[in-house]
C-alpha positions in Angstrom: 6.3 -110.6 -46.7 9.2 -108.4 -47.2 10.9 -107.0 -44.1 13.7 -105.1 -45.9 13.8 -101.3 -45.6 12.9 -99.6 -48.9 16.0 -99.0 -50.9 15.2 -95.2 -51.1 14.9 -95.0 -47.4 18.3 -96.7 -46.9 19.8 -94.2 -49.5 18.3 -91.3 -47.6 19.9 -92.5 -44.2 23.3 -92.4 -46.1 22.4 -89.0 -47.3 21.6 -87.8 -43.8 24.8 -89.5 -42.5 26.9 -87.6 -45.1 25.2 -84.3 -44.2 25.9 -84.8 -40.6 29.6 -85.6 -41.2 30.0 -82.6 -43.6 27.9 -79.9 -41.8 26.9 -80.8 -38.3 29.9 -82.6 -36.7 32.2 -79.7 -37.7 29.7 -77.2 -36.1 29.7 -79.5 -33.0 33.5 -79.3 -32.7 34.1 -75.7 -33.4 34.2 -72.9 -30.7 34.2 -75.6 -28.0 30.7 -76.4 -28.8 31.5 -79.9 -27.7 31.1 -78.7 -24.1 27.3 -79.1 -24.7 27.8 -82.8 -25.2 30.7 -83.9 -23.0 30.9 -84.2 -19.2 30.2 -80.4 -19.0 26.9 -80.6 -20.8 24.5 -80.0 -18.0 26.4 -76.9 -16.8 27.0 -75.6 -20.4 23.2 -76.0 -21.3 21.8 -74.6 -18.1 21.5 -71.0 -16.9 21.4 -71.9 -13.2 21.2 -68.2 -12.3 18.1 -67.6 -14.5 15.6 -70.0 -13.2 17.4 -73.1 -14.7 16.4 -72.1 -18.2 18.4 -73.1 -21.3 21.5 -70.9 -21.9 21.1 -68.6 -25.0 24.3 -70.0 -26.5 22.9 -73.6 -26.3 19.7 -72.6 -28.0 21.5 -70.5 -30.6 23.6 -73.6 -31.5 20.5 -75.7 -32.0 19.0 -73.0 -34.2 22.1 -72.9 -36.4 21.9 -76.8 -36.8 18.3 -76.5 -37.8 19.0 -73.6 -40.3 21.7 -75.7 -42.0 19.4 -78.8 -42.1 16.5 -76.7 -43.5 18.8 -75.3 -46.2 19.8 -78.8 -47.1 16.1 -79.9 -47.3 16.1 -82.2 -44.3 14.6 -80.3 -41.4 11.0 -80.1 -42.8 11.1 -83.7 -44.0 7.9 -84.8 -42.1 6.0 -81.8 -43.1 3.6 -81.5 -46.1 5.3 -80.5 -49.4 3.3 -77.4 -49.7 5.1 -76.1 -46.6 8.5 -77.0 -47.9 8.6 -80.6 -46.5 8.7 -84.0 -48.1 5.5 -85.6 -46.8 7.7 -87.8 -44.6 5.8 -91.0 -43.6 5.5 -92.5 -40.1 7.7 -95.4 -41.2 10.5 -93.2 -42.6 10.3 -91.0 -39.5 10.5 -94.0 -37.1 13.5 -95.4 -39.0 15.3 -92.0 -39.0 14.7 -91.4 -35.3 15.9 -94.9 -34.4 19.0 -94.4 -36.7 19.9 -91.1 -35.2 19.5 -92.2 -31.5 21.6 -95.3 -32.1 24.5 -92.8 -32.8 24.5 -91.4 -29.3 24.5 -87.8 -28.1 25.2 -85.1 -30.6 24.1 -82.0 -32.4 22.3 -84.0 -35.1 19.8 -85.3 -32.6 19.4 -84.1 -29.0 15.9 -84.8 -27.8 16.3 -83.0 -24.4 15.1 -80.0 -26.4 13.1 -82.0 -28.9 15.8 -81.1 -31.3 16.8 -83.1 -34.4 18.0 -82.1 -37.9 14.9 -84.0 -39.2 12.2 -82.2 -37.2 8.9 -83.4 -35.7 6.0 -81.0 -36.0 2.9 -82.0 -34.2 1.5 -78.5 -34.4 1.8 -78.4 -38.2 -0.5 -81.5 -38.4 -2.9 -79.8 -35.8 -3.1 -76.5 -37.7 -3.5 -78.3 -41.0 -6.4 -80.4 -39.8 -8.1 -77.8 -37.5 -6.9 -74.3 -38.4 -8.4 -71.7 -40.4 -6.6 -70.5 -43.6 -5.3 -67.4 -41.7 -4.1 -69.6 -38.8 -2.3 -72.0 -41.2 -0.5 -69.1 -42.8 0.4 -67.5 -39.5 1.4 -70.5 -37.5 2.6 -73.1 -40.0 4.7 -70.9 -42.3 5.4 -68.5 -39.4 6.6 -71.4 -37.4 9.1 -72.6 -40.0 10.2 -68.9 -40.4 10.9 -68.7 -36.6 8.1 -66.0 -36.2 5.7 -68.2 -34.3 6.2 -70.9 -31.6 3.3 -72.4 -29.8 3.3 -74.0 -26.4 0.8 -76.7 -25.4 -1.3 -75.6 -22.4 -3.2 -78.7 -21.5 -1.9 -80.0 -18.1 -2.8 -78.4 -14.8 -1.4 -78.6 -11.2 -4.3 -80.8 -10.0 -5.2 -82.4 -13.3 -2.6 -84.3 -15.4 -3.7 -87.4 -17.2 -7.4 -86.7 -16.9 -7.8 -83.4 -18.8 -11.6 -83.7 -18.6 -11.5 -82.4 -15.1 -9.5 -79.3 -15.8 -10.4 -76.3 -13.8 -9.4 -73.6 -16.3 -12.6 -71.9 -17.5 -13.4 -69.6 -20.5 -16.6 -67.6 -20.6 -18.0 -65.4 -23.5 -17.2 -61.7 -23.0 -17.3 -58.8 -25.4 -14.8 -56.1 -25.1 -14.7 -52.8 -27.0 -17.5 -54.3 -29.2 -15.4 -57.3 -30.1 -16.9 -60.8 -29.2 -14.4 -63.0 -27.3 -13.6 -65.0 -24.2 -12.3 -64.3 -20.7 -10.0 -67.2 -19.5 -9.1 -67.9 -15.9 -7.1 -70.8 -14.4 -3.8 -72.4 -13.9 -1.5 -74.6 -16.0 1.7 -76.6 -15.4 4.5 -78.2 -17.3 3.9 -75.9 -20.2 7.1 -76.6 -22.1 8.8 -73.9 -24.0 7.0 -70.8 -22.7 10.2 -68.8 -22.4 10.3 -68.6 -26.3 6.7 -69.3 -27.2 4.8 -66.5 -29.0 1.5 -68.3 -28.2 0.1 -70.9 -25.8 -2.5 -73.3 -27.1 -4.6 -72.9 -24.0 -7.3 -75.5 -23.3 -10.3 -74.4 -21.1 -13.7 -75.6 -20.3 -16.3 -73.6 -22.2 -19.4 -75.7 -21.4 -20.5 -79.0 -19.8 -19.5 -80.4 -16.5 -16.4 -81.9 -15.0 -15.6 -85.2 -16.6 -17.2 -84.5 -19.9 -15.0 -85.0 -22.9 -17.0 -82.3 -24.8 -17.1 -78.8 -23.8 -13.3 -78.0 -23.8 -12.0 -75.5 -26.3 -8.5 -74.6 -27.5 -7.5 -70.9 -27.5 -4.4 -69.4 -29.1 -3.3 -67.0 -26.4 -0.5 -64.5 -27.2 2.6 -64.6 -24.9 3.0 -62.2 -23.3 -0.4 -61.0 -22.8 -2.1 -59.1 -19.8 -3.2 -61.6 -17.1 -0.9 -64.5 -18.3 1.9 -64.9 -15.6 4.7 -67.4 -15.6 4.9 -68.2 -11.9 8.2 -70.3 -12.0 10.1 -72.8 -14.0 10.1 -76.1 -12.3 13.5 -77.8 -12.0 13.6 -81.3 -13.2 15.6 -84.6 -13.0 17.1 -83.5 -16.4 18.3 -79.9 -16.7 17.9 -77.3 -18.2 14.3 -76.7 -17.6 11.7 -74.9 -19.7 8.6 -76.4 -18.1 6.8 -73.5 -16.1 3.8 -73.3 -13.9 1.6 -70.4 -15.0 -1.6 -68.7 -14.3 -4.2 -66.9 -16.3 -6.4 -64.3 -14.7 -8.8 -62.2 -16.7 -7.0 -63.1 -19.9 -9.1 -62.0 -22.9 -8.9 -63.2 -26.5 -11.2 -62.7 -29.5 -13.3 -65.4 -31.2 -10.7 -65.7 -33.9 -8.3 -67.1 -31.3 -10.2 -70.4 -31.2 -8.3 -73.4 -32.9 -10.7 -76.0 -34.2 -14.3 -76.2 -33.1 -15.7 -74.8 -29.9 -16.1 -77.5 -27.4 -14.1 -80.1 -29.3 -10.7 -79.2 -28.0 -9.8 -82.6 -26.6 -10.4 -84.2 -30.0 -7.8 -81.7 -31.3 -5.3 -82.5 -28.5 -5.7 -86.3 -29.0 -5.8 -86.4 -32.7 -2.1 -86.6 -33.5 -0.7 -88.3 -30.3 -0.1 -91.4 -32.4 2.4 -89.8 -34.7 4.3 -88.4 -31.6 4.2 -91.6 -29.7 5.5 -93.8 -32.5 8.4 -91.4 -33.3 9.2 -91.0 -29.7 9.2 -94.7 -29.2 11.7 -95.1 -32.1 13.9 -92.5 -30.4 13.9 -94.5 -27.1 14.6 -97.7 -29.0 17.6 -96.2 -30.8 19.0 -94.8 -27.5 18.5 -98.3 -25.8 20.4 -100.0 -28.7 23.2 -97.4 -28.3 23.5 -98.3 -24.6 23.6 -102.0 -25.2 26.2 -101.7 -28.0 28.4 -99.4 -25.9 28.2 -101.9 -23.0 29.1 -104.8 -25.3 32.1 -102.9 -26.7 33.4 -102.0 -23.2 32.9 -105.6 -21.9 35.2 -106.8 -24.8 37.9 -104.2 -24.1 37.9 -104.3 -20.2 40.1 -107.1 -18.9 39.8 -107.4 -15.1 41.8 -110.3 -13.6 43.4 -110.8 -17.1 40.3 -111.8 -19.0 37.6 -109.9 -21.0 34.7 -108.8 -18.9 32.5 -110.2 -21.6 33.5 -113.7 -20.7 31.3 -113.5 -17.7 27.7 -114.8 -18.1 26.7 -112.2 -15.4 27.7 -109.6 -17.9 26.4 -111.4 -21.0 22.9 -112.5 -20.0 21.4 -109.1 -19.0 22.7 -107.6 -22.3 21.3 -110.6 -24.3 17.9 -110.0 -22.8 18.1 -106.2 -23.7 19.3 -106.9 -27.2 16.5 -109.4 -27.8 13.9 -106.9 -26.7 15.4 -104.2 -28.9 15.1 -106.5 -31.9 11.6 -107.5 -31.2 10.5 -104.0 -30.4 12.1 -102.7 -33.6 9.9 -105.0 -35.6 6.8 -103.9 -33.8 7.6 -100.2 -34.2 8.3 -100.4 -37.9 5.2 -102.6 -38.5 3.0 -100.2 -36.5 4.3 -97.2 -38.3 3.9 -98.9 -41.7 0.3 -99.8 -40.7 -0.4 -96.1 -39.8 0.8 -95.1 -43.3 -1.6 -97.6 -44.9 -4.9 -96.5 -43.3 -6.9 -93.3 -43.0 -5.7 -91.2 -40.1 -9.0 -91.5 -38.3 -8.8 -95.4 -38.3 -5.6 -95.4 -36.3 -7.4 -94.7 -33.0 -10.1 -97.2 -33.8 -7.9 -100.2 -34.9 -4.2 -100.0 -33.8 -4.0 -97.4 -31.0 -3.1 -100.3 -28.7 -0.1 -101.1 -30.8 1.1 -97.5 -30.7 0.8 -97.6 -26.9 2.7 -100.9 -26.7 5.5 -99.5 -28.7 5.7 -96.4 -26.7 5.4 -97.6 -23.0 7.8 -100.5 -23.6 10.5 -98.4 -25.5 10.5 -95.9 -22.7 10.9 -98.6 -20.1 13.5 -100.4 -22.2 15.8 -97.4 -22.7 15.9 -96.8 -18.9 16.9 -100.5 -18.2 19.5 -100.3 -21.0 21.0 -97.1 -19.7 21.1 -98.5 -16.1 22.7 -101.7 -17.3 25.3 -99.8 -19.4 26.2 -97.9 -16.2 26.6 -101.1 -14.4 28.8 -102.7 -17.0 31.0 -99.6 -17.2 31.3 -99.4 -13.4 32.5 -96.0 -12.0 33.1 -94.4 -15.3 29.6 -95.3 -16.3 28.2 -93.6 -13.4 30.1 -90.5 -14.2 29.1 -87.7 -16.6 32.1 -88.6 -18.7 29.8 -91.3 -20.3 26.4 -90.4 -21.7 24.3 -93.0 -19.9 23.2 -90.9 -17.0 22.1 -88.2 -19.4 20.2 -90.8 -21.5 18.6 -92.2 -18.4 17.5 -88.8 -17.0 16.2 -87.6 -20.3 14.2 -90.7 -21.3 12.8 -91.4 -17.9 10.6 -88.4 -18.4 8.7 -90.2 -21.2 7.5 -92.8 -18.9 5.4 -89.9 -17.6 5.0 -87.2 -20.1 4.2 -88.8 -23.4 1.1 -90.3 -21.8 2.2 -92.1 -18.6 3.0 -95.8 -19.1 0.0 -96.6 -16.9 -2.3 -94.6 -19.3 -0.7 -96.5 -22.2 -1.2 -99.9 -20.5 -4.8 -99.0 -19.8 -5.3 -98.3 -23.5 -3.8 -101.7 -24.4 -6.0 -103.4 -21.7 -9.1 -101.7 -23.1 -8.3 -103.2 -26.5 -7.2 -106.6 -25.1 -10.4 -107.1 -23.2 -12.7 -105.7 -25.8 -13.8 -102.5 -24.2 -12.3 -100.5 -27.1 -11.1 -101.4 -30.6 -11.8 -104.3 -33.0 -12.3 -106.9 -30.2 -15.5 -105.1 -28.9 -17.5 -107.2 -31.3 -16.0 -110.5 -30.1 -17.0 -109.8 -26.5 -20.4 -108.4 -27.4 -21.5 -111.9 -28.2 
């Protein structure tokens, strides 16, 4: 067994670092753009007088970084080659995300806005798998050109993790001779609606509450009559772009359906594994950064005339965190490698539990590492002059939003006890 990273992957990390040093760091420093990353970051990013939305200057800076990365051939790395990407694998994406997050906050990679100079495009995979040729052209190429942005409209105020009980309904209705659908309901936490051109709106079209079948995905234009953004919900980590919205008498034609009628949940769930393994790698990298910063500070700080690091009360908690980082890194890389070496549809059937292990543990680990880094640094660690409070506030969300950790643990339990996965045959005997 060879655990070494491929030589071409290591070379690509060096190429990315050189690009960051030549193009992204200078942009980060010019025109006081550093205000978005230093102690002023929350205020600089957040338009508190406009519902807490991201400030235009902040989003414009992210856009410029993406344009430079796209011109250099990095931004679309994970996308298929036919769309200008490089068919980036799950292993390469996991290693890159881990590598970036280990470098701390910066314009190269700031996941508060899901921003990175090496982008992650779950909707590309969804449209490639489920979209018509017209939809692929409009939303994949249009997305890369900045003409189309799609928000994900699954969660509802009364229905989060269990989407099978969603109350949003769509019924067939012909208007002006055109067959289509009328949609009514409510949605919540629909990230990015302030800039989205469309919302992938999930609604029940048949069946009863609790049925996995019978839910359909519609591409609803934004704005459109009957779609109202009620409010942007302020969160632990600002700025916010997560609104509560309502749809009343919203009509779309049949051509707005993405995928097959009644099989919308399969579409929603089909690519969570890619998202979860990459997000786990980001949390792992951020956790490693917190540990390393705490170690450096403990060696530099000398209370009572001796390095803080001499105290076992400082050493042992960081030893445990560093050990967990090393073990988790091996599991994330191995799981990503396994994903690359099996058909996509086999991931859910064979190693979905491993993806969940990586994700829920990484998200918990980064919160513990950020908290410990604050404690080691003392007062300055608690302040916004260090990045640990920002890392904690940002990554704390993923213990809920990327599939709550309880949902992830339930998946692992189902595999472990043979209710799902390869061990079903073992217990069937």
